[in-house]
C-alpha positions as CSV (number, residue, x, y, z in Angstrom):
1,M,-0.1,0.2,-0.2
2,K,3.2,2.4,0.7
3,T,5.8,2.9,-1.2
4,Q,9.3,2.2,-0.3
5,L,11.2,4.3,1.6
6,F,14.6,5.1,-0.4
7,F,17.9,5.5,0.9
8,I,19.9,8.4,-0.8
9,G,22.1,9.4,2.5
10,I,22.8,7.5,5.4
11,I,22.0,8.5,8.9
12,L,23.2,6.8,11.8
13,V,20.7,6.6,14.6
14,F,22.4,4.0,16.6
15,A,25.5,2.2,16.9
16,S,26.6,-0.2,19.4
17,C,30.2,-2.9,18.9
18,K,29.1,-6.2,20.8
19,T,29.6,-9.4,20.2
20,A,25.9,-11.0,19.2
21,K,24.3,-12.9,16.1
22,L,23.2,-11.4,13.3
23,P,19.7,-10.3,12.7
24,Q,17.7,-13.6,11.9
25,T,15.0,-13.3,9.1
26,N,13.1,-16.0,7.0
27,D,14.5,-14.6,3.7
28,P,17.1,-11.8,4.1
29,Q,18.6,-9.9,1.4
30,I,22.1,-9.6,2.2
31,E,24.2,-7.4,0.1
32,K,28.0,-7.8,0.6
33,I,30.1,-4.3,0.6
34,P,33.6,-4.5,-0.4
35,D,36.0,-4.1,3.4
36,T,33.5,-6.5,5.5
37,I,30.1,-4.6,5.3
38,A,26.6,-6.1,4.6
39,L,23.3,-4.9,4.2
40,I,20.6,-6.8,5.4
41,T,17.1,-5.6,4.9
42,E,14.3,-7.3,7.5
43,P,10.3,-6.5,6.7
44,D,10.5,-3.7,9.5
45,T,14.6,-2.5,9.8
46,V,17.3,-2.1,7.7
47,Y,20.3,-2.8,9.6
48,L,24.6,-1.9,8.2
49,I,26.8,-4.5,9.8
50,T,30.1,-3.9,10.0
51,Q,32.1,-7.0,11.1
52,K,35.4,-6.6,13.0
53,G,36.8,-10.0,12.2
54,D,36.3,-12.1,9.2
55,T,34.2,-12.5,6.3
56,L,30.7,-13.2,6.9
57,S,30.0,-16.7,6.4
58,S,26.8,-17.4,8.2
59,L,23.7,-15.7,9.8
60,D,23.9,-18.2,12.4
61,E,27.7,-17.5,12.9
62,E,28.4,-15.5,16.3
63,V,30.5,-12.5,15.5
64,E,31.6,-9.0,16.5
65,I,29.3,-6.6,14.8
66,E,28.4,-2.7,14.4
67,M,24.8,-2.4,14.0
68,V,23.4,0.8,12.5
69,R,19.8,1.4,11.8
70,L,19.4,3.5,9.1
71,L,16.7,6.0,8.1
72,P,15.5,7.5,5.0
73,D,17.0,10.7,3.7
74,T,13.7,12.3,2.9
75,V,10.2,11.5,4.1
76,T,6.9,11.9,2.0
77,I,3.9,13.0,4.7
78,V,0.5,13.8,2.9
79,A,-2.0,15.7,5.2
80,V,-5.9,16.2,4.6
81,G,-8.6,18.3,6.5
82,D,-11.7,17.1,7.9
83,I,-13.2,13.8,7.1
84,M,-16.8,12.9,7.4
85,V,-17.7,10.1,5.2
86,G,-21.4,10.1,5.9
87,T,-23.7,9.5,8.6
88,N,-26.6,7.9,9.4
89,F,-28.2,10.2,11.9
90,P,-30.8,11.7,11.9
91,D,-31.5,9.4,9.1
92,K,-29.8,7.4,6.2
93,S,-30.2,9.7,3.1
94,Y,-27.1,11.4,4.6
95,L,-25.1,8.3,3.9
96,P,-23.4,7.5,0.1
97,R,-24.1,4.9,-2.5
98,G,-22.5,1.5,-1.5
99,T,-19.2,1.1,0.5
100,G,-18.9,5.1,-0.5
101,R,-15.6,4.1,-2.7
102,Y,-16.2,6.1,-5.6
103,L,-16.0,9.2,-3.4
104,W,-12.4,8.8,-3.0
105,D,-11.3,8.4,-6.6
106,H,-9.8,11.3,-7.7
107,V,-7.4,11.7,-4.5
108,R,-6.7,8.0,-3.9
109,P,-3.3,7.8,-5.8
110,I,-1.9,10.7,-3.8
111,L,-2.9,9.1,-0.4
112,Q,-1.8,6.0,-0.9
113,N,2.0,7.1,-2.4
114,A,3.2,8.6,0.6
115,D,5.1,7.3,4.0
116,I,2.5,8.7,6.3
117,T,-0.8,10.0,5.2
118,F,-2.9,12.1,8.1
119,G,-6.7,13.3,8.3
120,N,-8.8,14.7,10.8
121,L,-12.0,12.3,11.6
122,E,-15.1,14.4,12.1
123,G,-17.6,12.3,13.9
124,T,-18.1,9.0,15.4
125,I,-17.8,5.4,13.8
126,L,-20.7,3.7,15.2
127,N,-23.4,1.6,13.5
128,D,-25.9,3.1,16.1
129,G,-26.8,3.7,19.2
130,G,-24.5,5.8,21.6
131,E,-25.3,8.7,24.2
132,Q,-26.6,11.4,21.8
133,K,-25.2,14.9,22.8
134,E,-26.9,17.8,23.8
135,C,-26.5,21.1,22.2
136,N,-27.3,24.7,23.6
137,N,-28.0,25.6,20.3
138,P,-30.1,23.1,18.2
139,K,-29.6,25.0,15.0
140,L,-26.1,24.7,15.2
141,C,-26.1,20.8,16.4
142,Y,-25.2,18.3,13.7
143,L,-24.5,14.9,15.0
144,F,-22.4,12.2,12.6
145,R,-22.3,9.0,13.5
146,S,-20.7,7.0,10.3
147,P,-21.2,3.0,9.8
148,E,-18.3,1.1,10.5
149,Y,-18.1,-0.5,6.6
150,L,-17.3,3.0,5.4
151,A,-14.1,3.3,7.8
152,E,-12.5,0.5,5.2
153,N,-12.1,3.5,2.9
154,F,-9.7,4.6,5.2
155,R,-7.5,1.6,5.0
156,E,-7.9,1.4,1.5
157,N,-7.2,5.0,0.6
158,G,-3.7,4.7,3.0
159,F,-4.1,6.4,6.1
160,D,-1.9,5.8,8.9
161,L,-2.5,8.4,11.5
162,M,-6.0,10.3,12.3
163,S,-7.0,12.6,14.8
164,V,-9.8,12.2,16.7
165,A,-9.8,15.7,18.8
166,N,-12.2,17.4,17.5
167,N,-15.8,19.0,18.2
168,H,-17.9,16.0,16.7
169,A,-15.3,13.3,18.9
170,N,-18.1,13.2,21.6
171,D,-21.3,13.0,19.5
172,F,-22.8,10.2,20.7
173,G,-20.7,9.7,24.4
174,E,-18.2,7.4,25.7
175,T,-20.1,4.5,23.3
176,G,-19.0,6.5,19.9
177,R,-15.7,7.6,21.1
178,K,-14.5,3.9,22.2
179,N,-16.2,2.2,19.1
180,T,-14.2,4.9,16.9
181,Q,-11.2,4.0,18.3
182,R,-11.6,0.5,17.9
183,V,-12.4,0.3,14.7
184,L,-9.5,2.3,13.7
185,D,-7.4,-0.3,15.6
186,S,-8.6,-2.9,13.9
187,L,-7.8,-1.5,10.3
188,G,-4.2,-0.6,11.9
189,I,-4.4,3.3,11.8
190,A,-2.5,5.0,14.7
191,H,-5.1,7.8,16.4
192,A,-4.7,10.3,18.9
193,G,-6.4,13.0,21.2
194,S,-9.1,11.3,22.8
195,I,-8.7,11.5,26.8
196,D,-9.0,7.4,26.3
197,Q,-6.1,7.9,24.1
198,P,-4.1,11.4,24.5
199,F,-0.8,10.1,21.9
200,T,0.4,7.5,20.3
201,I,3.5,5.7,19.0
202,T,3.4,3.7,16.0
203,K,6.1,2.6,13.5
204,I,5.7,3.4,9.7
205,G,8.2,2.1,7.7
206,H,11.7,2.4,8.9
207,L,10.4,5.1,10.9
208,K,9.3,6.1,14.8
209,V,6.1,8.3,14.5
210,G,5.0,10.1,17.4
211,F,1.2,11.3,17.1
212,C,-0.5,13.6,19.6
213,A,-3.9,15.9,18.9
214,F,-5.7,18.3,20.9
215,A,-8.8,20.1,20.9
216,P,-10.9,22.4,22.9
217,N,-13.6,20.2,23.4
218,R,-15.6,17.4,25.7
219,G,-14.1,13.9,25.7
220,T,-10.7,15.3,24.0
221,V,-7.1,16.6,24.9
222,S,-7.4,20.5,25.7
223,I,-5.9,22.5,23.5
224,H,-5.4,24.7,26.7
225,Q,-3.7,22.9,29.0
226,Y,0.1,24.0,27.6
227,E,2.1,22.2,30.2
228,N,0.3,18.9,29.3
229,I,0.9,19.8,25.5
230,K,4.7,20.5,26.3
231,A,5.1,17.3,28.7
232,T,3.5,15.2,26.1
233,I,5.6,16.6,23.0
234,K,8.9,16.6,24.8
235,H,8.4,12.9,26.1
236,L,7.1,11.5,22.4
237,D,10.8,13.5,21.2
238,T,12.9,11.3,23.4
239,L,11.1,7.9,21.9
240,V,10.4,8.9,18.2
241,D,11.9,9.8,14.9
242,I,9.4,12.2,13.8
243,V,6.6,13.9,16.1
244,V,3.4,14.8,14.3
245,A,1.2,17.1,16.1
246,S,-2.4,18.1,15.5
247,F,-4.8,20.8,16.6
248,H,-8.4,21.1,16.5
249,A,-8.7,25.2,17.0
250,G,-9.6,28.5,15.6
251,A,-12.7,30.3,14.7
252,E,-14.9,28.8,11.8
253,G,-16.1,30.2,8.4
254,S,-14.8,32.9,5.8
255,K,-14.8,35.7,8.1
256,H,-11.8,33.8,10.1
257,Q,-9.4,33.1,7.1
258,H,-6.4,34.7,9.0
259,V,-3.9,33.6,11.6
260,T,-4.4,36.9,13.8
261,R,-2.0,35.4,16.6
262,K,-4.7,36.4,19.3
263,R,-6.9,34.1,21.2
264,E,-9.9,33.4,18.7
265,F,-13.9,32.5,19.7
266,Y,-16.5,30.8,17.9
267,Y,-20.3,31.4,19.6
268,G,-18.5,32.0,23.0
269,E,-16.2,28.7,22.8
270,D,-12.7,29.8,23.3
271,R,-10.8,28.1,20.4
272,G,-7.5,28.8,21.4
273,N,-4.9,31.1,20.1
274,V,-3.2,28.9,16.9
275,Y,-0.3,30.7,16.4
276,E,1.0,30.6,20.2
277,L,0.2,26.8,20.0
278,A,1.7,25.9,17.0
279,H,4.9,27.7,18.0
280,L,4.6,25.9,21.4
281,M,4.4,22.8,20.2
282,I,7.5,23.2,17.7
283,D,9.4,24.5,20.6
284,N,9.3,21.4,22.6
285,G,9.9,19.5,19.8
286,A,7.1,18.8,17.3
287,D,8.3,18.5,13.7
288,I,4.7,18.7,12.1
289,V,2.0,20.5,13.2
290,L,-1.4,20.2,11.5
291,G,-4.4,22.3,11.8
292,H,-8.3,21.7,11.4
293,G,-11.3,23.1,12.9
294,P,-12.3,26.5,10.6
295,H,-13.5,24.5,8.0
296,I,-11.6,27.0,5.8
297,V,-8.2,26.5,4.7
298,R,-5.2,28.9,6.3
299,A,-2.1,30.1,6.0
300,M,1.2,28.1,6.2
301,E,4.9,28.8,7.5
302,V,7.9,27.2,8.4
303,Y,9.4,27.8,12.1
304,K,12.4,26.9,13.0
305,E,12.9,24.6,10.1
306,R,9.5,22.7,10.8
307,I,6.1,23.3,8.8
308,I,3.1,24.3,10.0
309,A,-0.5,24.4,8.4
310,Y,-2.7,26.5,10.0
311,S,-6.0,25.1,8.9
312,L,-6.4,22.0,6.0
313,G,-10.0,23.2,5.7
314,N,-12.5,20.5,5.0
315,F,-11.2,17.5,2.6
316,L,-14.2,15.0,2.0
317,T,-17.4,15.8,4.1
318,Y,-20.4,13.6,2.6
319,G,-24.0,15.0,3.4
320,R,-24.3,17.9,6.0
321,F,-21.5,20.2,5.4
322,N,-21.6,23.9,3.8
323,L,-19.6,23.4,0.9
324,R,-20.1,26.7,-1.0
325,G,-17.0,28.9,-1.8
326,L,-14.4,28.6,0.3
327,A,-15.6,25.6,2.4
328,G,-15.6,23.6,-0.8
329,E,-11.7,23.8,-1.6
330,A,-10.1,20.6,-0.2
331,P,-6.2,20.5,-0.6
332,I,-3.8,17.6,-0.1
333,L,-0.5,19.0,1.4
334,E,2.2,16.6,0.4
335,I,5.6,17.7,2.2
336,Q,8.9,16.3,2.7
337,T,11.3,16.3,5.7
338,D,14.6,14.6,6.4
339,A,14.1,11.6,8.9
340,T,14.2,14.0,12.0
341,G,11.4,16.1,10.4
342,R,13.2,19.0,9.3
343,F,10.8,20.5,6.0
344,V,13.0,20.0,2.8
345,A,9.8,21.0,0.1
346,G,6.1,20.4,-0.6
347,Q,3.4,20.6,-3.0
348,I,-0.3,21.5,-2.4
349,H,-2.5,19.6,-4.7
350,A,-6.0,21.3,-5.5
351,F,-9.3,19.4,-5.4
352,R,-12.9,21.0,-4.6
353,Q,-15.4,18.9,-2.7
354,S,-18.9,18.5,-4.8
355,Y,-21.9,17.4,-2.7
356,S,-22.4,14.3,-4.2
357,D,-19.0,13.1,-5.4
358,G,-16.3,13.5,-3.1
359,P,-13.5,15.7,-3.6
360,R,-12.4,16.4,-7.6
361,N,-9.5,18.0,-9.5
362,D,-9.8,21.6,-9.5
363,L,-8.5,23.1,-12.6
364,N,-8.7,26.9,-10.9
365,L,-6.5,25.9,-8.3
366,S,-8.5,28.1,-6.0
367,S,-7.3,26.5,-2.9
368,I,-3.7,26.6,-3.9
369,K,-4.5,30.5,-4.4
370,T,-6.0,31.3,-1.4
371,I,-3.1,29.3,0.5
372,Q,-0.4,31.3,-1.2
373,R,-2.2,34.6,-0.5
374,L,-3.1,33.9,3.3
375,S,0.4,33.0,3.6
376,L,1.6,36.2,2.0
377,E,-0.5,38.4,4.2
378,D,-0.4,36.5,7.7
379,F,3.5,35.6,7.6
380,P,5.6,37.8,5.1
381,E,8.3,36.7,7.1
382,N,8.0,33.3,6.2
383,P,11.2,31.4,4.5
384,V,9.5,29.5,2.0
385,T,7.2,30.5,-1.0
386,I,4.1,29.4,-2.7
387,D,4.2,29.5,-6.1
388,D,1.3,29.4,-8.8
389,Q,1.3,25.7,-9.2
390,G,1.3,25.2,-5.3
391,R,4.9,24.4,-4.8
392,I,6.2,25.0,-1.3
393,I,9.9,26.1,-1.6
394,Y,12.0,26.4,1.1
395,L,14.0,29.8,0.7
396,Q,16.8,28.8,3.2
397,N,17.8,25.4,1.2
């Protein structure tokens, strides 16, 4: 499903000179390199083996070796915004046809061909039941309950990480929240942001990835508890190669396109200061920061050689979503980093949602133009430029 990680340069992550048996594998690929060096590839790890004595003769031979885990020279991360693939609440008229597979036809190749693919899951995965959320304002109350069969699309389309930290995570109470996590676990998709699982560590290819997510909503890990955010990210940073942090924050709608660098409110709810939050995350060890929540795209910047996407907007939201104008822009952000998370380059792929057929190629490149404009206006000091084709060029490279 995923492309292999290619090795252009060698990054030495750990090295120990010891007497040990070489790694055991059912079908090792051993490439002998002159001067007693061999490359051994196992399903989950690549080792550089340097023997201190005679030529390697057997995998069972006990020899003094130096083992070094190799990481890729570059990593490709694809990220999208809000996903809600259909809801059977309040009735089944808000479900797509069949399995909903057709909704993904135009975006599938990009999503599948990345080392790490991320999205924000709006709502719950639950066939029926659950404890319905009560809303102070019924006119603003939308509850999302996606049947389990629709979730298979996440695995088929290559998702590795999903945030469950948003204002719809608790639409159907603890029952919905825990069933969502159970289904994602069964699909092999790492998730974070619920009070039940604030963060996670997963292995994707040859990388250890730490993932955490935050929101201002019940049942999620709060964006307002800065000391907890700092501690979580610092902890992950000591254990993994790359830390991905996500937040659901910022006021909603076309009147709130800009990153104000101030605290934002929406219908009385404190939606946080996204600028302060994103910088705090990177200051404490996050390598990639991915925002969502306003239901429109916002600016991007690079801070301390790490990329921040302040909002990726809506991506694939079927049924009960406003998709007019800016709300219909559905970009895919593709970025390359080195194996420690430093930003190298990127590409914005422009898509636009339709009400019935999912995201489709946007020949007008609307989301690229919007992100380009907002990034120039909100971050004139930004060390990246976004060209008219959506290429994100790091000026310090």
